[in-house]
LUMGU-275649 format. One record per residue: x, y, z of N, C-alpha, C in turn. Coordinates in steps of 0.02 Angstrom, whole numbers, plus 50000, padded with zeros to 5 digits. Atoms other than C-alpha are relative to their C-alpha. Example, Ala and Ser with C-alpha at 12.3 -4.5 7.8 and 13.67 -1.06 7.14 Angstrom:
2
500454994150000506154977550390500455006050000;499584994149997506844994750357499615005550037;
This chain:
286
500365001149939496436029539898499404992949996;500505003350019495466013339898499404997050041;500405001749964493856008539957499824993950015;500135005549961493425993140075499384998550007;500805000749998491605987040031499864992450051;500025005549957491835971540134499555000850080;500384999749929490825970140314500554999150040;499445003349960491795971940453499664996150071;500605003249956491385959840610499935005250043;500274995749948490535965640743500354997950066;499485000649957491425967740904500074993950048;499855006749964491245951440997500324995749937;499485006350056492025942640823500745003250004;499214997850020493715954940826500544997450038;499425003249962495235947740854500715005550036;499624994449958495865963840945499455003550020;500484995749968495135974941072500315006649961;499904994150003494795992841012499725006450023;500464994149939494226006341132500065006849968;500154993850030493806022341103500385003650013;499264998049989495536028241167500295000049953;499665003350051496236019341030499735002749946;500364996950044495006025940904500065008849987;499994990749972495046044740960501115000749971;499084998250024497186042440942500124998749936;499955000450091497056035140756499685007849984;500334992850016495786052140744500605003349982;499324993849989497276063440795500574996049960;499285001050031498716055340710499714998949938;500315000150064497866052140542499945008649971;500134993050017497256072640539500545002950006;499564998250000498886077240597500644997549946;499535004850048499866067340465499715001949924;500354998550071498626068740316499425003649984;500744994249998497216081440365499404995850012;500615004450010495966068240352499755000350087;500454998349946494536071240477499484993350000;500265004650001493766056040528499395000250054;500564998449963491896054140597499904994150039;500155004749961491276042540718499754993749979;500255005750030490396031540609500504996449941;499295006450017492166026040525500284997150048;499485005949979492736016440650499874995450008;499865005550039492336000940591500474998849954;499505000050065493166004740439500755001850032;499504999849971494716010540542500094990950041;499795005949958494675993740641500444994249942;500105004050058494385983540475500755000249980;499534998550047495935991540388500804999550055;499224999049985497335994040524499994993450028;500025005849971496835976540608500524996149949;499425004150053497845970440452500525001350010;499504997549970499275980840499500354995350051;499715002049936499345972840667500154992549985;499955005650021499175955140585500614998049963;499555000850043500475958740471500645001650028;499344999849959501735964740605499924996750059;499985005249951501295951540727499955004150066;500074995349941500635964540844499354995850048;500555002849980499285959140974499585004750021;500594994349979498225975841025500335005549969;500024993550044498005993040935500515004450025;499514994049960499066002841086500724998249983;499295000250040500565994341034500245002649943;500014997450077500405998440845500125007050026;499954993850013500136015540893500435003450038;499284999349961501536016741024500635000049962;499505001350054502676011240899500075006049929;500254994250066502086024040752500135006450052;499904995849980502186037840888500704999050034;499405000549968503956031740946500565000649934;499584999150043504656032240784499585004649915;500404996350062503736047940673500395001549915;499585000850077504966045440527499904993049962;499935006450023504706027840521499554997449935;500445001850078504026018240347499314996250039;500865001749987502456010440457499495006549964;500414994750000501856029040446499714999049939;500414999850089501486026140235499514992550032;500405005149994500766009240282499405004250038;500204997649965499776019140416499285004049967;500344997150033499196030440290499614999549953;500305003550042498786021440153499434995150008;500745003649979497556010540257499435004450001;500294995549957496706025240316499545005549952;500474995950063496256034740133499874996549974;500585002150028494936030740041499975004649910;500104999250058494976031339847499564998049956;500614999950043493486032239730500145003049934;500004996650043493876036239551499814995449953;500195005950059493446031339379500235005349935;499894995250069493976039039205499415005349998;500334994450006493376054239161499355001450055;500664997249947492236057139325499925005150003;500334992250018491176072039315500355004049937;499614999150085491646073839122499765007249991;500084990750000490936093739127500675002750007;499194997949975492636096039197500674999749935;499495003450058493586086039046499645005049947;500204997050055492476095638922500185008150010;499724991549974492946113739013500705000049988;499445001050017494806106738999500085000149945;499834999150079494606104238818500075004149984;500294993250018494006120938775500545005250026;499444996349954495376127938908500804998349963;499415001050044496686118838811499975001649952;500044997850077496126123338629500125008249997;499864991649973496216142438702500785002450017;499505001349982497936138538745500484997949952;499805005550049498426131438590500755004349960;499354996050025499886145538529500045004950039;499574996749953500436151638700500674998650017;499195002650012502096141938667500234998350071;499685003449944502956131238785499404996450023;500575004849973502026115938874499655003550055;500264998749950500576119238970500014995050042;499905004549956500636112839141499374996850061;500725002349982499106101939226500374995550052;499815005149922499286095439424499364996150015;500485003849982498046081939475500204996950058;499804998149908498296084939678499994991250015;500195006449978497476066339705499734996349939;500165005250046497906055739584499714991149993;500275004150000497256039539653500344995349946;499705005250041497606024839545500025002949926;499794999850074497796033339379499465002949964;500564997350061496166036639301499895008649988;500164994049998496166056439338500345001349949;499584997350064497836060439255500064997249943;499775002950073497726046739115499395004249957;500524997850032495986056739068500205005249983;499734993050034496726071739073500485001349932;499515001550044498106066438969499664998749904;500475001950061496626059838836499885005349987;500124995650017496126075638845500295005749965;499504996650034497596083138785500074999749948;499925002250057497656073738662499525001049948;500574997650037495936076538593500095005749979;500024992550005496196094838626500455002449938;499544998150059497826096838506500114995049946;499835002050073497546083138381500594994649990;499545003650029498906072738417500234996650074;499745004349933499786058438547500655003850014;499624994349978501086072338580499865005650005;500064990549993500236089038633500475002250056;499484995049956501306102938718499785000350078;500315001649926500486096238893500574996250023;499775001249928501466091539055499404999850059;500295001449950500576083839178500164996150083;499755000749929501116081339371499434996650042;500525003149963499906067539470500634996550068;499444999949945500326067239646499334996350054;500465002549931499446056939804500504999450064;499715001749930499896053939981500134992150013;500095006150017499506036439939500584996149949;499545003350033500966026639889499834992949947;500475009550039500136007339844499705004149940;500424998050053498996018939718500285002249947;499444996050051500206029239637500504993149984;499305005250039501406011639604499304996849929;500515002350074499576004539503500055007049964;499934997550054499506021639434500505000649938;499484998650028501236020439371499874993849930;500085004550050500816003539296499725000249941;500494997550042499406010239199499554993749992;500285006450036498565991539182499395000350041;500544999649963496735991939222499494992149980;500285008550031495395975939206499545005049954;500514997350057494345979639056499345004650023;500564996649982492745983839166500035007050013;499914993949971493595999639209499945005449924;500124995450073493556006739025499474998749965;500745003550013491725997938999499705006749977;500594993850027490936016238995500465005149940;499804996150055492136022838866499594997449923;500325001750075491726025538688500354996449956;499555004150037492456013038564500705002149990;499484995350029493506025438489500575001750056;499564998249951494286031438640500384992750031;499605003749992494626014338695500654996349959;499465001850066495446008338537500665005150002;499354996249997496616023838536500414998650055;499404998549935497226025138715500064993750025;499915006449951497096007738772500204994849950;499705006550027497955991338724499634993850035;500465006249964496935975338767500584994650016;499635004949977497675961038856499864993749971;500425005250023497635944838764500464995650058;499815005749973498115927038844500074999650069;499974998249933498745928639016499735007150029;500134994449990498325946039011499185000549968;500905000050002496335943738968499725003450037;500454996549930495135954039048500375007350011;499414993949980496615967839068500105004249944;499924997450046496865982438961500565004550032;499354994649972498585994238982500055007149940;500084993250026498686013038937500445001149929;499374999650044499526017638787500615004450019;499354994149977501226024238821500045006049972;500054993150021500886038738731499775004050057;500224994649939499896045238884500284998550045;499465000849951501076038139009500475004449981;499604995050024502266049638915499955006650029;500424991849995501196065338970500034998950072;500215000049935501216062139157500524994950031;499565000549964502346061439303499764997950060;500335002049954501746053039463500535002950046;499504998449959502596057339613499615002050078;500264998549930502116056039809500015008050021;500034993249988501376072139877499605000850056;500504998649956500656075740056499855009749990;500384992549995499326091840043500345004750046;499814996149946499936095540206500705002250013;499214998850010501616098040177500085006649995;500054992449977502006116940235500225004349922;499954997250073502616120040034499934992349951;500095005350036502276110339884500775001749929;499404999550031503966107039777499634996849936;500245001850042503086105939625500115005649932;499794994450059503956120339507499465005850017;500424994550011502916135939469499274997549968;500724999250022501096138639401499824994549953;500335004350025499876127139333499465003349946;500684996350023498556132139184499314995950027;500415003449984497496119939287500064995350037;499765002549948497566112639446499224994550040;500455006549989496256095539470500164997550090;499975003249899496056093539684499214997850020;500685002049993494466086139668499874993150058;500325003549957493446076639805500564997050042;499585001749948494876076339920500075002750067;500004995349943494706090340033499344999750051;500475001049956492946085040076500124996150077;499735005149934494016073340213500185004950040;499764994349957494736090640282499575004350033;500194993349973494176102340396500045006949976;500014994350021493816119140367500785004349994;499384997349973495496124940461500624997149924;499565002550037496386113440349499905001049918;500364996950072495426117840167500525005949990;499954994550000495936134840215500914999549981;499525000649986497796130140233500494996349929;499775003050069498036117940079499755005549944;500224994850038497086132539963500455005050004;499364995349989498436146440024500544996949967;499485002350059499706134139941499974999949943;499985002350045498966129039807499745007149961;500114995150045498436145939753500865003249971;499355000050021500426150739749500104995149941;499975003350066500436138939592499505000649947;500754996150048499026149839508500215005349974;499994994250046499276161739370499175004350028;500744995049999497646176139361499474995349957;500365005450004497186163539243499964991349986;499905008150003497356145239297499415000250026;500745005049971495786135239342500364995850051;499875006449956495606125739504499334994350002;500635004750026494406110839459499824995850071;500335002049911493466106139637499494993749983;500445004750017492386091039666499275002650013;500404998549999490596092139658499675002150068;500484997649916490066092339851500535005150034;499564995449961491666104039897499565008449985;500144992049995491216123239939500495001950051;499414995949970492506135239975499795007649997;500104994849992491526151040012500315001650071;499655000449945492396150140176500515003149984;499324999350039493986154740065499835006649961;499914995550046493596169339975500345005349987;499534996150011494806179940000500574996249960;499555005350024495736164439921500054999449922;500255001350077494756160339759499284999650000;500764997950034493326164339677499684995549954;500215001750074492046154739585499975004049947;500174996650062491956155639409499794994549953;500255003350053490956143339326499694994550054;500095005749950490366125939391500504996850040;499245003149940491576118639525500605002849974;499214996850038492846130839447500125007350040;499794996349968493796141739524500595004949996;499424996550027495006155739500500395002750055;499524996649950496326164639616499795006450012;499964994149974495696179639708500455005949986;499404993750031496586196339621499615003550074;499924993649950496946208739779500145005649964;499874995550043496606224639743500605005350033;
């Protein structure tokens, strides 16, 4: 989900009329499609992002654009609409205490037999799943650990970036030199200023589009760790409960759900119970 920090033009400078009715329609449509609850303060952001779609499609007003979406619920423009309104703020080893905890969790599973499965539910441009892969390599002391990482996101554009695994050098500047040297390949010549993720890391990750509002998740069985961080802050509590009720179907009794620092699920105590700093286990029913 890609954040755009460019200022949006005031209403008198806009190329398209954008009424309260238009904004409310957008809010209803993105909530139904992706679970995102847009606050009134997001109106300028919505205009700025969707007006680009109007220009690309040669449309003259928002009403025509929204009518086009409603007329074709399975049409390809819905993906562009969703991509435009999702927000991706991510970094390598964001909230580092989670990766420290995962390191210990993986070491404890070293003799479990079979591959350890990890799911990154909001993979964005790939920094989180590649951080998971690096953690797995460090925990097992090998570039080929017995770990499989599923990385999903609703936004197909950011998934394409994640699959490429190419980043600016600034994105890895905060990592220690040994980590940069071992897990990233520095670009030269026309690729100066960029780096590529070590192919051994890419081999550990499968990227796949997935909408957390889907009625069921076609992701196989359970996962030792599910990272669902900083995505459900955009959902209302009813949507959060619906998503959690599906996530717990892919958790065993000792599986861990890693959540964002600003997320709180006390309203879903019948589904998950806190067991550490922004860590949850599935609630065991008597």
